[in-house]
C-alpha positions as CSV (number, residue, x, y, z in Angstrom):
1,M,7.6,-17.0,-13.3
2,Q,10.0,-14.1,-13.8
3,N,13.6,-14.9,-12.9
4,I,14.5,-12.2,-10.4
5,N,17.5,-12.2,-8.3
6,L,16.0,-11.8,-4.8
7,K,17.9,-9.9,-2.2
8,V,16.4,-9.3,1.2
9,I,17.6,-6.2,3.0
10,R,16.9,-5.2,6.6
11,K,15.1,-2.0,7.6
12,P,18.1,0.3,8.1
13,E,19.4,-0.5,4.6
14,A,15.8,-0.1,3.2
15,C,15.6,3.3,4.8
16,S,18.9,4.3,3.5
17,L,18.2,3.0,-0.1
18,A,14.9,4.9,-0.1
19,G,16.1,8.0,1.7
20,L,13.5,7.6,4.4
21,S,13.5,7.8,8.2
22,N,12.1,4.8,10.1
23,T,8.9,6.8,10.8
24,S,8.5,7.8,7.1
25,L,9.0,4.2,6.0
26,F,6.3,3.0,8.4
27,E,3.9,5.7,7.4
28,Q,4.4,5.1,3.6
29,T,4.0,1.4,4.1
30,K,0.8,1.9,6.1
31,A,-0.5,4.3,3.3
32,G,0.3,1.7,0.6
33,L,3.1,3.8,-0.9
34,F,5.9,1.4,0.0
35,P,6.1,-2.4,-0.3
36,P,5.6,-4.1,3.0
37,P,8.3,-6.2,4.6
38,I,8.4,-10.0,4.5
39,S,9.0,-12.3,7.5
40,I,12.4,-13.8,7.4
41,G,12.3,-15.4,10.9
42,A,10.4,-15.6,14.1
43,R,11.3,-12.0,15.0
44,A,12.8,-10.6,11.9
45,V,11.5,-8.9,8.7
46,G,13.2,-7.7,5.6
47,F,12.4,-5.9,2.4
48,I,12.9,-7.2,-1.1
49,E,15.5,-4.9,-2.7
50,H,14.2,-5.0,-6.3
51,E,10.7,-3.9,-5.1
52,I,12.3,-0.8,-3.5
53,Q,14.3,-0.1,-6.6
54,S,11.1,-0.4,-8.7
55,L,9.4,2.1,-6.4
56,L,12.3,4.5,-6.7
57,A,12.3,4.2,-10.5
58,A,8.6,5.1,-10.5
59,R,9.2,8.1,-8.2
60,S,12.0,9.3,-10.4
61,V,9.7,9.7,-13.3
62,G,7.1,11.6,-11.3
63,K,4.4,9.0,-10.7
64,S,1.6,10.2,-8.5
65,D,0.7,8.7,-5.1
66,D,-2.2,6.9,-6.7
67,E,0.0,5.4,-9.4
68,I,2.6,4.4,-6.7
69,R,-0.2,2.6,-4.8
70,E,-1.0,0.6,-7.9
71,I,2.6,-0.2,-8.5
72,V,2.9,-1.4,-4.9
73,K,-0.1,-3.6,-5.3
74,A,1.4,-5.1,-8.5
75,L,4.7,-5.8,-6.8
76,I,2.9,-7.6,-4.0
77,K,0.9,-9.6,-6.5
78,Q,4.1,-10.4,-8.4
79,R,5.7,-11.5,-5.1
80,E,2.8,-13.9,-4.3
81,D,2.6,-15.3,-7.8
82,S,6.4,-15.9,-8.0
83,A,6.4,-17.6,-4.6
84,N,3.4,-19.8,-5.5
85,D,5.0,-20.8,-8.8
86,L,8.2,-21.8,-7.1
87,L,6.3,-23.8,-4.5
88,K,4.4,-25.6,-7.2
89,K,7.6,-26.6,-8.9
90,L,9.2,-27.8,-5.7
91,S,6.3,-29.9,-4.8
92,A,5.9,-31.5,-8.3
């Protein structure tokens, strides 16, 4: 498991960090071009900051939309793998 300092940010901060409007954030998430939020409560979601930073880094070097979709998929897989590894360690 990679040791990543996780910071969850709410939607307004995610929009600001990415330079997107609420609508653009929703549309890019729907199109697989932005990492989806995670549930942080019964009626609350947040975005993982380092995932957005990774996406911005990819955009800054001119990655295509198809490449961005693959990066988003890899970020989601990394999120799942890291969480599963941590849960295994906690239950051992």
